[in-house]
N, C-alpha and C positions, 0 to 999 in steps of 0.2 A: 517542592508541587504543591503547597500553602499557596505560594502568590498567584501562579499560574494558575491553581481552580477560582481564588476570588474575582480576578480578572477575568476568565474564562464567563465567569455568572453574571458579573457585569454585561460584557458584550453580549452575552447570550438575550441580554434585558433588551438591550439598546436592538439588536435586529430583530428581534420578535414584534416589534412597534410597528415595524412594516407587513409583516407575515401575516398579526394578526387582523390587517387591513385589507385582505386579500378575500374577496366577496366571493369566490368557489371554495373555498376552502369553509368544510363544515365547523357548526361551535362546537365544542364540547369535550371533553377530557381527555387528554395523549399523553401518554407513559413511554418515557425513552426506554428503549431493553439494550441500548449499543451497552456491549460486556458488563451488563447486571447495572448499569447507572441509572439509580432511582429517583431520577425526575420528572413531575408530573406538572405539564402543561394544563391550563383551565382556561379556555378561548370563550368569554362569557359575551354578553347584550353588550351596544355602542360601541364594539371594536375593542373591547378589553381584555385585557389578560390578567392568571396570576401565573407565576412560577415557584413553585413548591419544590426546593430542595436539600431540605436539612431541616427534623425537628431533634426536637429534646426540652431539657427541661431551663428554667432562670430563676437567680437568685438575685432580690434588689437590697444593695446595701447604696442606702445613702441614695444618690443622683446615678449610680453605676449598678449595670444591669449584667451580671454574671451568668454566664451558657457554659449547660452540663449538660451532654451528649448521650444520653441515654441511650442512644441506635447500638453504641459501641458495647453495649452487654447483650447486644443479640447478635445470632451467626450471618457471617456471610458468604457460611458454606451451604450450597443446594445438594443434597443425597438423593437417588432415586435408585428404590430396590429393586431386581430381578429375581424370584426364589426356585429354587431346585434340587428338592431334597436329595438325589443321586450326585449331584456335584462333589467332585473332590476338593476342589480349587474355589476359591472365589477371585472371578475377573474383575480390574478395576479400571475405569476409564475415564481420565482424567480429562475433561474439556480444555484444550488451550493454555497451558499452564504458562505458556510461553516464557521469558526469562527470568520470571519473580520468584522471589525465596519462597519457594512453597515448602512442608516435611508433612511424610506421614507417618504415621505411628499406630503398633499395632501391640494389643495388652491382652494377655489369656490372663483371667480370674485378676488374682492381686499382683501378677508378677510386674516387675519392671517394663515399661514401654519401651519398646525397639520401633528406635526413630532411624529415618531416612530422610534424604535430601530430594526431593521431587526429579531436580535437575541431574542425579547424580542416577538414576533409577532408568530415563530416559537416556543419559549417555549409553548405559547397557546394553537396554531393549533396543532402542534406533539410533547408535551412533552416529547417522549420516542427520538424524532430526527430519524426515522424509515427510513425517505426519506432523499435523499442528497437536494435536491429543499424546497421552499418553494411554498405552493399552499394554498391561502384565497380568500377573498372574499372584497371590499371596494364598497361605496356607488359610485354614479355616482359623479362628480368632473372635473373641468375645466382644474387643474392643475397638473402635479407629478413632485416631487421634488424627487433624486436618491442623495445619498449622501454618499462620502467614505469618514470616518473620519479617520486622518492622527493622530500616533502617533509621538509625538515630531516632526510636519511635518505638511505641510498645507493640506486642509479638500478641495475634488474635490467636488463639486455642480453641478448638470444639471438641467435645467428644461424646462421640455416638455409639449406644450401645446396638450390635447387630444380631438379627433376626438369625435363628439358632442354621433355618434353609435356607439362608440368602446365599446366591452363586452370583449372581454380577452389582455391581454398583457403581454409578455414574454419577462422579463430581464433578457439579460448578461453582466457580468463587464469584459472588458477585463484585466487583468492584465498585468501592465506593467513590463517586464523583468529587465530594471535597474531602475523604479523607477524615483522618483529625484537624479536622479545621479549629484553629486559636481563634476565634473572634473574640469582642468585647464591644459595648455600651456606654452610653451614660447621658445625660440629659443636658439639653442647652436651654437653661430657663428664658432665659430673654427670650429664644426663638420659638419655646415649647418644641423642638424637634429632638429625636430620637437621635443617633449618630452611632452608628454600627461599622466597624471595620477592623482589619486584622490586629494583633498587638503591635507590629512593627506602626501602625497607621496607614498604611496605605491603602488607599480607594476605599474612602469612607462612603458609603451611603446615608443619606439622609430618611426618617421614616417621619410622619406624621400620622398622627392617631387616627384610627377609623374603626368605627364601634359597627359592633353587630357583623363583623368579618367571618367567613365563614370557617370551622374546626375541619381541620384533616388529620384523619388516623389511621396508623400503619398499623397493622397484626402480623406477627410473623412466628411460623413453628422453631423452635428454640429447641440444641441439642440437651440432652441431657445434663449437661456441663458446659459450661463456658467462659472463659476467662482473656483479661489482658495483662501481658506479663510485660514486667521491665527488663530489659536484657535476656531475653527467655537463652536457657542451653540448657544442653543433657549430656551426664558423663560421657565424653569421649567425643564430643561435636565440637568440630572445628569451626570456630567461631569467626565468621567469612564478615556478618556483620556490626561488631563490637568495633571495630579500629578499621583505618582507612586503609590500610594495606591490602585486606579482599583474600585472607588465607593466610597471612604471617602472623595471626595471633595464634592461641596457644588455648585448651582445651580447661574448662574454667568448671571446679566444684559448683554444679546448681545450686547447692545449700545457700552457696554463699552471695552469688551471683543474682539470683533471681530474684524478686519480690512480685509475688502475684497475692491478684487481690480482682475479687468480682466488681465490675462495675455496672452499679443501678443506679438505683433513683435516691438513693443514701448513701452516695458517695461522699465522703469528708477530703479535707483537706489538712495539711500540717498547720499547725498554729503558727506560724511566723511573725515575729514582732521586730521593727525596726527602734532602733535606738535611737534618739533625738538626744546631742546632747546640746547644754545652756547658754554655751559661749562659742564664736566660730571658729577660735582659736582652739578648744578639746574637737572638735566636727571636723578639721581643716587634721589633727592629730590622730584621731579615730580611721579616717580615709586613708591615711597611711601606712596604719599599724596593720591595715586591712588588706592591702599589696595589690587589690586588683579590682577595685571599687574608684569611683567617682563622686562627688559632694556637689551635689544639687542644692542651691541656696536661691528662695525665695525674696526678691527688696518689695514690699507691700504698706509701706509707714503711714497712707494716705487712707487705709482700707480700716474703719473700725469693726470688723468681721473678720481680717486676715488671718488670727489667731485659730476662729472656729476653724474656715475654709481649710486652713492648713491642714488642723487636725481631721478635720474628712478625708482630704487626699489621703493622708499618711494611711488611716483604716484601708481606706480603698487600696492601696498598695499593697498593706500586708495582704490582705484576703485574696488578690491576685497572685501576687510572690508564693503567699502559701497553694494555692492549685495547683502552680506552675511545678512544687516539689513534690507534692503528691503526699507521701507518707513520712519521709525524712527530711532534714537539711540538706541543699545541695548548692553550692557555691557559686554556681553560674548564672543563678537567675537572681541571686541578689550581690547587684553591681552597682546600685548606689546608695548612698545614703543622701540625706534632707535635712534643711535647716532653714531657717527662719529666722531672717536678721530680725537687730533688734537696733537700739538706739548706742549702743556699746558698740557697734559695729562701724561709724559711721567712718572713723577715720581709715580704718581698712577698707571702707569701698570708697571712700576719696582717694587714697594710694592707689588703686587699682582701676582709677578712672568709670567707677560704676556710678551713674549717675541718672540713668533712667529710674523712674516711681510709677508704676511697677514694673519688676523686672526681674527674671531668672537667670543665673550663671552658674556655671560648671566649673569646678578646679580638679585639678591631680590630691593627689595626696602630698602634694609639694607647697600645694597653695597657688602653682601654675593657673593662670586663668586659660582655659580651653576653649570657652563658647559663653555669648550672652545673649540676650530676645528683649526687647522692650516688650515684655508680654506679663500674665498673671502664670501661674503654676498651673491651674486646672485645662488653660487652653493648651497648655502642651504636655500634659498629660499621662497623653497615647504615644508619644513621643521617648518616655520612661522606661522602655524594655532592652532584656537582653534580645532579643529579636531583630528590633528594629535598627536601620539606618545609622540612624543618630547617634547610638551607642559605637556601630561602629565604625563611623566619622571622629568620634571622641578619641578611640582608640588610635586614628590615625594621626590624627592633633596632638596626642601626648606623645606618642613616638617623637614625632619632629622636635617637639619644646624640648625632649626627655634626653634624644641624642646630641639638641645643639648646647644645653647647659651643659652635658658632661665633658662635651671635646673644650669649650672653655674654662673648665676645672681646674688647672692644675694640678689641684690635691684627689682628683677621681682615682680611685683606687680601680685594682684589675677585675676587680668581683662588678665594679660598677658600669664599667664600659663593657663588659661580655653581658651584661643585664639588658646595658641599653642597645644595643646591637640584636640581641636577640628579642628584644621588645617590638623593634621595625621590622624585623625580618618573619616573624610569626605573624603578623596583619594579616588578613584575609585579602586575595586577590582584588581589586578594585579597578574596574574597565573604565571608571572615568574621577581621574583624582582631580580635577576642577568642579566636581558637581554639588559643592557645599550649597545649602540650600542660598536660594535667590532672595537678597531683600531687594524691593522695590516699593514703589509707589502702590501698588497694586497689593502686595503682602509686604506689609512695614513691620512685622512684628516677629518675623521667622530670625533662628540663631544665623548670629556670626560666629566664625571661626577664629580663632589665631594662627595666625601666618607666620612661619618660622621662615626666614631664606638660609639654606645652607651651603658650605661652600663645598661642593663635590671633591675637590683636592685634599681639603683637609680629611672628610671623611673618610677618604681612599688612605691616605695615610695613615689614620690614626688605626684601621683594621690592620694594616700591612703591619705594623709593629708591635700590635695583639698577637697575628700569627706567630711572626719571628718570637714573639718572650714566648711562647709557647711550644715552641719545637722541642724541645727534653724535659716533656710533664711526664710521668710515670704513671698516669693515671687520667683519662679522657675526663675535661669536662664535658657533659653534658647536654649544656646549654650551648657554648660553643660548638658544638658538635651537630646540634640542629640546626645552630646560626652558621655554619658552611655552607650545608646538603643545600640550605634554601638557595644562599649566596651564590653556586658554582651552578643552579638548576635555572638561575634568573628569575627564582623567585625571591629572594633576597632586600636586603632592605636599600641594595641600590635600584633596583627596580621600586621598591616603597615608597622611596625619599623622593627621587630621581625621574620614576617613569622611563628609564633609561636599560635597554637590552646590552650586553655586553659578550666580548667574547673571552673567552677563558684569560688570565694572565697572569706573571707568575707568583701573586703572592694567592692568586687561586689552587695552583699546582703545589704551592707549599700549604695549604690549607687542604688539600688531596691528600698529600702524603702523612698530616697528622690522622686524619682517616684512615688510611691504611695501617699507620704503624701501630693505632688503638682497636682495630675492628671486629678482634675477637672480644674484648671488653665490652665496645660498645655494644654488638650482638647480645651480650651475655646479660646487661644491664637495663638498656633499651624499650621493654617492656614495661621495665616499674616504672620509669620514666615518664615511658607516655601516659601513665593508668595513674599520674600524681593530681592527688585529691588537692580539687580548685584550679588545677591548673590543664591546658590544653596542647598536647605537644602531640608530634606525628613522624618521630627518628623511625625511616625504614632501615633495611639490613645496608649499610652504607656501599657495599661492594656494587651492588646494584643501582642505588645512586649514582656512584660515579658514571656508571656505563650510560645509566640514564642523562647525566648531564653534557659526558662527551657529543650523543646525539641529538639532544638538546640545543649544543653548540653549534655543530651544524647546521640542524635550521635556521639556527640565528645567524649563520653566514652567508647561507640564500639566501636570505632574507635581505640581506641587505646591511646590518647591523656592522659597521666598522671596523675594522682590526683583523688582525692577518690570524685562524688558527696554527698554532702550535704543534703539528703536525708530529714532530718527535718526540715531544713530551707524551704525547697521547699513548702513542705507540710504545713508549718506554711504561706506561703507568699500565696499561692492557697487558704487557709480556708482564710486569712485576706482579699482577693479579695472579695473574696463569701461572708463573713461575711457583709462586706461593704456596701452592695448593689450592686458593681461595676463589678460584674463580672456577666455574661448573659450565656445563652447557651454555646457560643464558650470556656468560662473558663472553663465552667464543662467539655465539650469538651477535651478541651487538660490536664484540672487536670486527666482527668479517665485512658485517652491513656500514662502520665507521670505512675499514677501507674500500672499499667496493666505491663509494661517494669521494674520495680524496685517492685521486692518482698519484705516483709518484713525481717528482719534478722533471724527470724527463719525459713523460706521459705514457708510461707505460703502468702497470700494476705489478710490477714484481713483487713489492713488498706483501701484499693482499696473496699471489701465488705461491709464496713460499710460505707465509703462514699456514694457508690452506693448507699446502702438501703435507706440512707436519700434521696437521689436526687429522688430514685424511690417512697417512701412511700411521697413524698411533692408535685412533679411535674407530675410522668405519673400514678399512681396507680387511678384506675375512673369504676365507671359500664360504662363510657361511653370513653373507651381509645380515640378513633380516633378523636373524637370532642375535648380530651384534648391535644390531641399531635395536633392537627391542629391550637389551642389557642397559644401553643408554638412557630410553625411555623409563627402562621401572624407578633410575634411580633420580628424575625428575622433583626440584624439591615444588611443593604444593603452590607455591606462587606462582610456576612461571605456567605461562600462556599457554602451554602447549599439553598444561595437566587438567585443561577446560575443552581444550582445541579438540583434544582426542590423538591416539594414534597415527592412524590417515593423515590429519593433518602436520605430524611430527615427521612421516617419511616423505611426505610429500617437500616440505622444508630441505631435507636432505638433497633428494634430487633435484630440486631447482639451484640449490645452492652448487652442487655438482657441477650443473650444465652449465651455470655465470660461469664460475670457476673456468670452466673447457673451452667455454663460447669468447671470453676473452683473450684466448691463447688464437685462437681463431682469428679476431680481430686485428690481433697488434702484431705485425711483424716483430719487435723489439722481445715478446715474449717466447720466441720462435723455442728457445731453450728448454719450454717446458712442454713440449709438443708430447713426447709420451708419456710423461706423466698426465697430460691430460687428455689423454685417450685413456687410460682407464678410471679417470674419473668420471669421463662422459660412459664408460659400458657401464659403471655402476650406475648412472642416473636411470640406466635401463633398465638397470636389473630389479631396482625399485619401483619404477616407471614404465611399466611395457608398454609398448609401439606408440609412444609420443611422437610427434612427427619434427616438433622443436628438435629433442633431444637427438632424434635420426639424423634431422639435416647436420648439427652440429659435429655429432662425429663422424659421417659422411665428408663430410671439411677436413677434419684430422686427418683422418682415414688418407686423404688424396695430399696433403700436405708432408705426411710420413713417407709419400711413394706408394704405396698400396691404393694403388687407383682401380682394379679392380672391383676389389672391396668396399670402396667408395664407391662406387657405381650402383654397386647391390644394394648398399645402404640408404643410397639417395632415393632408389628406387621403393624402398622400403617406405620413407617419409613421403612420398607422395603418395603412394597407396594407403597410406593412414590419415591422409587429411580428412580434416571432417569440416561443418559448416560451421562451428566456432570458429574456426583459423581465421582469422581477416585476409581480406582477398589479397591486398599486397602481400601479406609475407607468405601462403599460397602462390602467389606466382611466382614471388622470388625462388621458392624451394622447387618449381619445375623449372626455372631457368637455368639454376645451378645444374640440377641434373640434366640439361640439354648441354649446360658447358664442359661438364666432365664427359660427358659423351661423344662430344666434335674434337675434344681437348683445347678448347679454349677456356677453361677453370682460370 
């Protein structure tokens, strides 16, 4: 959200240049009230304006400006009370919580706080979400806790003491338009300008000193207690925002998982220190030992103040990294080592063709050159951040260099190969693979990245040998598992290195066999793997990942990716999953979706109909269909989309599925052997969803094909009767024409 907001502010400023020149608009102060966004627009004399969007405090460190956000200590929740001593319950009205991650907690005296997710309450009291607001009642309580849970960010918690006679509480959340904006600034001494930008360095804004500027103050009533908590949780909570699986996480002990503190003007940082080596060889070795870092080296031999400038730069980096880490060391923000080249490094520089002075270059732990710029260090300071595009480009360049060297190294170990492929597969998806910073006459100081040409066939062959060598593994290698999952979903090294999608091949199916063989042990160990300190992983349930890969494979084929889908192997894999007992409702759902989209070679859907018939007889057919369907619904995993969409959506899926299968029999004479079964499916769809004109039309035509003509006419008449304006005109006409044909014997 940060990038969007910063860009929004820039655009907003530009747009209002013309707005402020409109003579018919009165001068003065305007306040934005959209979703509680606190933006103030001052239209001044001489067609000038001020846009005030953020307030806080700052500290000056050398030439750097460090921002802190005191507004985070304020509550974003606004409450209004109504009192009635006779009221037995307290009515809660939460205005437009939408799909944001809010929680409401209640507490009596010093008892444990009882939390509920707002969306869960909404699903219970208003399952159709007919109202934007949440209205429900609670028992009287002493304290009310309101939580806005952040994703990969801190959670805001506000505690309110409730009046004894409160009867109604109206809650409104003021969304901060800039959120937890991470900005920083530095002084350009030559131009006497203050440059402020996001930590990524994107969209910098240039400020010049304007004395006697008006001071804007904001006051707000705060609750009795307000906190910002990292990785907020409570006993028994499903940690839906602590990982990327949105629901597959486990409850975490809050005493272990939370770091809670009040953010105020006295906010302090972790005292982080960088270790600067005294020679380049040691600096590279230290970077290799760290494993996940890059070494940034400055060459500036002609500058007499190079050492002093370098020391200032290091102090600034330490301060900023310390603020990012908050109260303890966090490896994800410590991604660069730094070194100032000296006279003893001339030979290394010459051998690696580093000739510019000044210049900045970046190497990995093996000393491989990844990027270089004809620049000094301070001009590139904004790019050395965990958040920035520059860091992500370095990761990509490093992956190319590493895989090229590993494949060419005949002594490379099996572990080296897995690590190298995993490094490439774990890269973030890039939407522009050739967008390295452009160096031209207008921008001669940008970084030039290392370019490595890879042989696609050689990479594929090496991967094949690696998969074959691990087929007899007694235990799974989780790094290999993660790489396989990424690769079969067209997000792995093939996509990252060559920007190509592919259809699943024989090596991929061999990889899938590896996942299925070790699925139970992977499931038991993936949570620990995903939470490895200093590493970022996201291995999901492998059965679900395989089904997802098959769906993505179908989409890739539809988009024209070359290659032929191996339907037999996909079908065999689905059957293996289901037969093993590892398949659940979601497995069947993905299987049926795949079969619907992929007809048999003879043009029929016999495979789909046969598999669906087995599922229907085993799971749906019953004298009490609703009860049986409800029993299936009660066993859904929390990660199932229908655990969020609700019971009605689950019912509708099955009635639609039954109608789809039945309609397939209507459409294709080759499926005529399924007519009797299809009638049962169609009748079932109407038990679940009554009076649906589409379903009635299907059933009527099946009756007619089965020789039950009178019953067919009567059912088709009902289809016409229950037509609504929502039915497309063409479909409605076809249903009416079908009735006429049945009545006059021309069907």
